[in-house]
N, C-alpha and C positions, 0 to 999 in steps of 0.2 A: 132523384133531387134536380131539378131546373139548376142550371149553371149560371151563378149572376157574370160572371164575364168569362167570352171564348172566342178567342181567335184562331183564324188556321190561316196559313199563310201569308199571314201580314205582312205587308210591304210598301215603303215609302220612301222614295228615290228621289231626289233630286239632282237634274241634269242626266247624262248617259251613267254614271260611275259613284256618285256618292249616294252612299244608304243612312238614311237615319235608322231605318227599322227593316231587317232583314228575314223575313220568310219565319216569323213571328208564328208559333201554334203555342197557345196559353189557355192555362181554363183555372178559373178560380170558380172554388166551390161557393154555394150560399150558407153565410152565417160564420165564416172564417173569414180572420185577420190575415190579409197575405201582402207580405212584403215584397217590393219591386226594386231592385236593386240595380248599381252600376254607375261607372266613373260620369264625369262629365260627358256629355257629347254621346252616351253609352246609346241613347233614344227612350228614355224613359217619358218626359215629356211629350215627346212626339205621339208615344203612345195613347197616353191620357187623351192629346189632342183629337186624335183618331176618334178614341171610343165616346168622345161627348160632341165628333161630327163638327169640331172647330175646323179641320183639314179633313181632306180625302186622301185615302191611299190610294198608291199608285196598282199595287195586287192583295188579292186577299180578300177575306173577311173579316168581320166581327161584330157579335151580339151581345149585350147587356141583358139579363133575365129573358134570352129567347128574339128579342125586338133587333132588326139589323141595326145599325147603329146612324146609318145614312136613311133608309127608306121610312125609320121608325124614331126619329129622332125626339119627337114631340114625346113619345110613349116613354124612351129612354131617360128624356129630362124629368119625367116626372119623378120617377122612383131614384134619382141621383142625386147626392147635396156633393159638392165640391167644392174645395178649397186648392185653387190653381196657384203653381208658382208663378209669379207677377201680378198678382192681381191689383185694380184698381179699386181705390173708394173714392168716395163725392167729400172733396176738404170742405164742405160747407155744411155737410150734413151731421146731425147729433149720430151719435153711436145706436141710439134707440131707433131713430128714423129709417137706419140701413136697415137695422131688425124689422121694423114695421114694410118696410118694402118688400123684403125677401116673404114675409108671411102673405103680402099683399099677391107677389106675384105666382105664390105656389097656392094660394085660397088655402090655406093652411090656419088649424082651427088652435094655432101653439099662442102662448103667451109670451109674450117678448122678453116680461120681467124674468120669467124662468130661465129664459135662452141667456139673458143677460147674466144669469147668476152661473147658471152651468158652467160660461166661459171667464167668470173670474170679474167681470166687468160692474162695478158699483154703480147706485144712482147718480152719483156726481160726474162718474166719465161715462154713463149712457147719455148723459144730458150736454157733453162738450161736442164740438165738432169736430169730425175725425181728422179734419187736416192739422189739429193738437194733437193728436196720437204718438206717442212712440210707436217704435218699431212693434216692438211686442204686445202693444195694446191694439194696434191695429191685425196685427195676428190671432188677438183672440177674437176680436167682431169679425173678421171673415171666415173664423172656424164659426162661431156661433149662426152666420146666413147659412154654412153648409148645414148644419144642424137642422134648418129649418123645415117643418113638414116628417120629420124624423124618417129620413129617406131611407129604401132596401139597400142601396149602397152608397157610402160614403167615401171620395177618392181624396186622398191628404197628399199633394205634392208641396215635398219639406213643409210641414206644417211646423215644424219647431224654430224655425227660422227668426230669431230676435225674441226668443223667450227664456227668462232665466229659468235657474233647476225648478223651480215650483212649477212655471209656466207649463214646462216637459213633462214633468211629472203630470200636471193635470191632462194635458194632450192625452199621457197614457191610461190614464185614467177613464176617458172619455172615449177613448178607440174599446177598450176593452167592455165597457157598459153599453156601447151598441151593439158589440159582437154580442154579448151575454143576452141582450133584449130582442137576438134573431138577427139583428142586421149584418151585413156584408162590408167588410172595411179595406181598402185598396190604398196600401200606406208605403208611400217614396219618399225615402230621406237617405242623408248621406250621415245621420249619427245613428251608426250601428249598432252601437249598447242598446239605444232604444226598441230598434227593429226586433233585436233579438229577445227586449224583455216583454214584446208586446205580439210578437205574429206567429201565429199556428205554422205556416211556411212563409217558404222565401224564394223569388226568381231573382236569378243574377244574369243581369244583359251586359252583353260586352261588344262593343262595333255594332249595335244593332241586333246581335244577336241572342238568343238566349244559350246561356252555357250550364243553366243547371238551374233545376227545380225542386223544392224537398225541403223537409225541415230540418234545422240546426243540425240537430244527432244525426240524421240522414247525411247531410253532405260532411259530417266528420266521418262518419264509415265510408262512403264513396271516396273519398280522399287517404283515409288512413290515418289520417292527422292524431286521432285519438287522444290521450292527456298526456302531461307533463307533470313528474313526480320530482322532485326534490328532496333529497336528504340531505340534514345538516349531520355530520360525524364528528366525531374525537381526534380520528386519527386517518391516515390514509390507508383505504383498504389495500390488501394482496393477494393477490391470484385470485382477482375478481372476473366472474366469467357471466356477468349477465347478458352480453350482447349472444350469448348461444338462446338464451331462455327465447319460448314462443311468445309472441307478442310483443317483442321488445323491439323498437325501431331504430333507435339511436341511445347512444351514452356517453355521456363527459363527465370527469370524473377531476376535480382541483380545489383546490382553496378551502379543503375541510365540507367539501359538497359533493355529494353525488348524485347527477341529472340524469333521468332517462324517460324515452316519448316511449309511451304503452299504447298500443291499439287495440289490446283486451284487458278489461278492467281488472281479469284475476289475474295478471303479471304483475299487477301493483305488488301483492303479497307476495311473491316471489322475488323482487327484488329486494324489498325490506331483508327478505330472511337472508338473499345470498350475500348482503353489503354484510351484515351479521356473522353468518360464518365467514366471513373475509376478517376477523377478528375487529368490527368497527361497533363502539356503541351510535347509538343512532339518537341524535339529540333533538331532532325537529322535522316533522314532516308536512310538506305544503303540495299539495296537488291543486293542476291548472288546467281545467279544459281549454282545449281549442277554439278563440272566442269568433264569433262573426266576422269580427274585421280577419283575422287569420285566416279565414276560409275567403273573404274576400279576395284578398290580396293573392290566396293561391288561385283563385279563377283567373282572376283579371290583369296579372302582371304581364302575363305574355301574350300581347293582345292579338299574336300571329299563333296560339297556340290550337290547337283542332280538340276540342274539350266535347266528348259526349253528354247530352244533357240529362241528368239524375234525376228520376221524379217519383214519387211517392204517390198510387191512385187514391182517391179516398174514398 
């Protein structure tokens, strides 16, 4: 299958020793929703700017659906819709005029009313000048312009900025619908819970270097973070020997609670059995998987740490 995005040794350097992106090898498969994560200044927007030929790399290569992003920039733009971070709208043009303009530029057969409906802008909002829009309305309009032409690749850079919870849900639904219809989505966001909910795989960038690429479950396995099981008990256990169990990484006891980190799902049952054997009645059980936020922190909290990238090959 043709890769939607492929970079090899992609590097963008400013001056002699400031690397925005450093030797990036990245593959995004057609038809997937790929989350692109990293702290501020990690190089996410720089990578997107290179893919769109807004800036030129210092070294390496990048292709979109097999097209070199510099040599075949027009072919790339024909197949890409982008919601950039820091976009600008025309204050005096109405929302509908913006969509009409995007349709004309792409020579697309789209119905502007349908595009506006998709992004949640009604007829009254569409008739107003964009200069009167709130941040959330502007974000919806910019997303609508990105959707024009039903692009093969949709690049969303911080798509939830300024949106309320309903708007965030709409972005998530539009993203999944685009992929379900055969499109690819490259999704860069600071709202990690949204990325976790919508993305098939994620890549984590730190100081310009890719430190992990995998599914969220794969990242959990690679770090051995597993899950946390919390048992509420009626009395303090005596002679508890959970630490000796295979698949248990950490145990804490206190204040009527036994909390254990397990790296093997089968160990959860063993933890409950051992607590009961220690003379406790289990009043409640809560299980929490490591969130994407937990994994993100583990991969990026030490900027000088060297972490070998993990990757699942589709």
